[in-house]
N, C-alpha and C positions, 0 to 999 in steps of 0.2 A: 906157753906163758899165760898166766892169769890175766883177766881183763882189768884188774885193779892196779896194775903197774905196767910201765913201759920205760924203756931206756932209749934215749935219743943219742945215738953214737956221734952224730955230727956236732951237737951242742955239748955232749958229755954231761947230760942231765937225766936223772932218774925222776920220773913223775909217779906219784902214788895217790890213788883216790881212796879217801878214808871216810868212814862213818864213825864219828867220835861220840862217846857217851861220857859227858862230864859228870862230876860229883859221884864217881864210882868209889867203891870201897878201896880198890887198889888200881894201880896203873898196869895195864897188860894188853897184849895182843889177844883178841878173841878168836878171830878167823874170818873167813869170807862172809860178806853181808851183801848179797846181790852182786853188783859190779864194783863193790868197794871192799876194803879190809876194815873190819870193826876193831876199834881200839877203845878200851876203857881208860879214862883219865881221872885220877884222884885229885881233882881241883875243880872249883866251880867255874862256870862260864860267865865270869864277872871280871871286868877290866883286863881281859886278855890272859887271865891266869891259866885257863885250860890250854890255850894255844902255846903259852910259854912252856908249860910242863910237857906238852906234846912234842915240841921241838927238842927239849932237853932229853926226853925219853928216847926219841928216834935217834938223836945223836949218840947216845950211849949204846943203844942196841946195834946200830949200824957202824959204830966206831968212826963217826964223821964229826968234825967240828960243827958246833951249832951255827956258826956264821955262814956255813954252806947250805943251810936248810931254811926254807921259807914257805909259809902258807901263801899260795898264790891265788887261791879261790876259796870262798866260803869261810873267811875269817870269823864271821859272826853267826855261822850256822853249824849244824852237826856234820853236814856233808862238805868235805874239804878236798882240795888238791894241794899236795905238798911237793915242792921241787927240791931235789938235792943235787947240788952242783958238784961234779967230779967225785962221785960216790966211791970209786975204787972197787977192786974185785972182791974184797971181803964183804962189803955192803951188799953187792949183788948176790953173793952166795947166801947171805942171811935172808934176803928177799925171796930167793928160791926156796929156802927152808920154810918160810912163812906160807908159801904156796901149798905145802903139805899139811898145814894146820887145819 
């Protein structure tokens, strides 16, 4: 398992460490970035717009409702920790695929 994600079976929570690049041309997963996963976000880091788009993007990619996703650390910075409550097996498979990126 990559160091940028971990699944806590007791709490049923997936934690992902991200390095986010706001104001990108498009929103996409880039790949590993040290101990994080780099994500480009096509929204400015202004008034929470990048975080909102990040949550929406992750929800679509992982097939998880956005209400189950929260930025728990780094809301105002590029380095963030996102928690996904009850991600389900399909989301965990997508995460494993991102390991190969």
